[in-house]
C-alpha positions in Angstrom: -27.2 20.0 8.5 -25.7 20.1 12.0 -22.2 20.3 13.0 -22.1 16.7 13.9 -23.5 15.6 10.6 -21.0 17.7 8.9 -18.3 16.0 10.7 -19.4 12.7 9.9 -19.4 13.6 6.3 -15.9 14.7 6.4 -14.9 11.5 8.3 -16.5 9.3 5.7 -15.1 11.1 3.0 -11.7 10.8 4.4 -12.5 7.1 4.6 -13.5 7.0 0.9 -10.0 8.7 0.2 -8.4 6.2 2.1 -10.1 3.4 0.3 -9.1 4.9 -3.2 -5.4 5.1 -1.9 -5.5 1.5 -0.7 -6.7 0.4 -4.2 -4.0 2.3 -5.9 -1.6 0.7 -3.4 -3.0 -2.7 -4.4 -2.4 -2.2 -7.9 1.3 -1.2 -7.4 1.5 -4.3 -5.1 0.6 -6.5 -7.7 2.8 -4.8 -10.4 5.9 -5.0 -8.0 4.9 -8.7 -7.2 4.9 -9.6 -11.0 8.3 -7.7 -11.5 9.8 -9.7 -8.7 8.7 -12.9 -10.3 10.0 -11.7 -13.5 13.3 -11.0 -12.1 13.5 -14.6 -10.5 12.9 -16.0 -13.9 15.7 -13.9 -15.5 18.0 -14.9 -12.5 17.6 -18.5 -13.3 19.3 -18.3 -16.6 22.4 -16.3 -15.5 25.8 -17.7 -14.3 26.7 -17.2 -10.7 30.2 -15.7 -11.4 29.0 -13.1 -14.1 28.6 -9.4 -13.4 24.8 -9.7 -14.6 24.5 -12.0 -11.6 25.5 -9.1 -9.1 23.1 -6.8 -10.7 20.2 -9.3 -10.7 20.9 -9.8 -6.8 20.6 -5.9 -6.4 17.5 -5.8 -8.4 15.9 -8.7 -6.6 16.7 -7.1 -3.1 15.4 -3.8 -4.4 12.1 -5.6 -5.6 11.7 -7.3 -2.2 12.0 -4.0 -0.4 9.6 -2.4 -2.7 7.1 -5.3 -2.2 7.3 -5.1 1.7 6.8 -1.3 1.5 3.8 -1.6 -0.8 2.5 -4.4 1.5 2.8 -2.3 4.6 1.3 0.8 2.7 -1.7 -1.3 1.7 -2.4 -2.5 5.0 -2.4 0.8 6.6 -4.4 2.4 3.8 -6.8 -0.5 4.1 -7.3 -0.3 8.0 -7.7 3.5 7.9 -10.3 3.2 5.3 -12.2 0.6 7.3 -11.9 2.7 10.5 -13.2 5.8 8.9 -16.0 4.3 6.9 -17.3 2.1 9.6 -16.5 3.6 13.0 -14.6 6.8 13.4 -15.8 7.6 16.8 -12.5 8.7 18.3 -11.8 10.9 15.5 -15.2 12.4 15.9 -14.8 13.1 19.4 -11.4 14.7 18.8 -12.6 16.9 16.0 -15.7 18.0 17.6 -14.1 19.5 20.8 
């Protein structure tokens, strides 16, 4: 196996690792999404002036933040996995120098 072939194996393997990370991120994205929907259902039955309402607002804001973080994480891992598994020419040129 030549140096170029070994580099391609390393690049494709890193693409596989990013694909696994994207899959894990997708499952956490789904779980955070269902948690956010659960919080919305709980918030529908709470009075506006009660202290529970304030906690529910904070919990919903935290869930929205987590949801947006996981969406960005999933997109970055997915794009990286696609690039490393399909193309990877720039990385190959950079590493092979």
